N, C-alpha and C positions, 0 to 999 in steps of 0.2 A: 727761296730759290725755287726755280721750276724745273729741277732736275733733281731726281732721287739720289738721297745722300746714304751712303751705308757707313755704319761703325763696324770695324771689325776688331774686337776685342780678344787679345791674346796675353794675357796678364790681370793686374788690377785696375779697375776704373772706380776710383773713390773721390768724392767729392765733385770738384767741377768737372772731373773726367767723367763720373757717372753721370752728371747734366749734360755733357757734350754728347755722350752715347745717347742719352733719351732724346735730345733733340733730332736725332737724325730718323730717315724714314724706314729704315732696316737695321737691325743689329744682328750682326753673325758672332759667336763666341768661339774660343777653342774650349774644350773641356778643363784647360787651366784656367780659364776666366773666372775673375770674382768682380763683384759689384757690392759697394758700401757708400751709402750716403755720407758717413763720416762725421757731420755736422753736430749730431748729438753727443758724439764723444768728446768734443770741446766745450759743450755747452752753447751750442750756436745754432741759428735756426739756418734751414736749407735756403740755398740759392741757386744761381745759374740757370733759372729757370726750371728746376726740380719739382718745385711746388705746382707747377702749372702742368708740365709734361706726365710726371709719375702717375698723378690720380686719372688722367686720361688714358694712360696704358693698363695699369693694373687695377684702378678702382680706388676709392678715396679709402676705404678701411685697411686694404692692403698697402696703400702707400704710406699711411700712418705706422702700419706694422713694420714696414722696413724702416723707416726713421726711428722708431723707438727700439726696435730690437738692437741696434748698434754694432751688428755682427754682419761679415761678408755673405753675399748670397752666392752660392755656387752655379756654375753654369746649367746646371740640369735643372734646379730649382727656377733659374731665371727664365729658361725655356717654359717650365710647369706655368710661370706666372704671365708668360707673353712679353716678358722684357725683351728676350732676344727669340729670333725666328727660326735659327738653325745653329746646331753646335756640332762642332767636327773635332776629331783628334788632333793634336798638336802636329803630327807628323802631314795631316792633309789640309790643316786649317788655311794656310796660305794660299795654296791652289784653289780650293773653294771659294774664299772670300775675292780672289781675284777674277774667278769665272763669274762670280755673281756680279760685280762691279762691269766687268767688260759685256755681259749679257743686257745689264741695265742701260750701258752707255750705247750700245748698238741697238736697242729696242725703240719702240714708238715714243722717243722722248717729250714729243709735244702732247701726247695723251697723258704720259706720266705726269707733265706738269700742270696740266688742266686738272686732273685727279686729286692731285695735292691740293691745289687751290679749293677745289669742291669740298675735299674733306675738311680744310681748315676753314672755310666758311659755314659750314653745316653748323659747327656750335651757336652760331648767332642767327640763324635761319629757322624759320618755321618750315613745315614739309611742303607746302604750296611754293615757298620762295626757293625752297632747293630744288624742288622738281623743275621750277623755270629755270634756275642757274643750269641744271642739267640739259634740258632743252636746249639752251643758248649752246652751251659747250659742245654738244653733240652736233649741232648745224654748223659750228665753227670748224670743229675737228674734220668734219667731213670734207673740206676744201685743201686738207693737207696729203701729202705724198704719202706719209705714212699710212693714213686711212685708207687711200685709194688702193697702194698695194696690198693693205690686208684684206681687202674686198676680193681684189682680182685673186689671191692667193686662196681665198675661200672658195669662191666659186670654180676655181680651176683645180680644187682639192688639192693643193700642195702648200707647203709651208711658206710664211712670208718671208721675206728677204732677211728681215731683221729676228726671225726665229732661229734658234740652235745656235748662234753665234758665240 
């Protein structure tokens, strides 16, 4: 998907639910959120893409620790590990999650999509190839309305139309 995907977790994300959250570009949690791979608790290997995403997010050692621990991870620890990017009190959680999603939806979505593709391809590229891909991406993005508005706003020292939404 070429648009950012946000997981807003306000409760337990276990097993496939945890895997689904890992597949998102940004994860936001309430202080009540808990994350659990759960598979080892039933003598099962992990699935749902978790064996691909989790080591890339937290590192292989921590990913194995999470699987072997067989215990829920609280929101603050998830933040410390980099599993989530923001944690909010339940009373403010929904508002912050919606504000984040709205800000992203009204942001420079073409640039977001291209950066997602660049990040994804970086795992299989050497530095020279990745630099070439970045050069191509920036040349192409320069033709978009988002980029042109961003440059105008920068040169006029004002916020771009997509900022602060």
